[in-house]
Phi, psi and omega in degrees: 000143178234143174239121183052038173085358178253144177307137182268145174267151174298130182077013176297134180274148178235156186232167178301138178096343176294144178253135183237133173238134182206168179242122175230121182060047182060016181245130177287135180242130174229114189227158175239136183286133183251330178200162182251117181297156174289333182219160171282118186225200185284163183306326175304318178285324180289327182294341179273004181252001175219169175219146182243134178294141180309315181298321183289320184292321174297316179297318186290325177290320171302311182297317175305313181291325174297320180295321177290326178294318175294323184282331184272000000 
């Protein structure tokens, strides 16, 4: 995982405006932190704290389709 282009450390704190890039299940994610929640909560609440650019989402979804096509 990277925060603002630099390798993240375990337990690293993030702030609003930070950009996070990571790979989850072979798919790249690029998000920007929009707010910090008051508590650690469920994924549904976490999703309201970041946004993903449309272009990054489209690339991830296209790659996911390619991976499914080659696996099946």
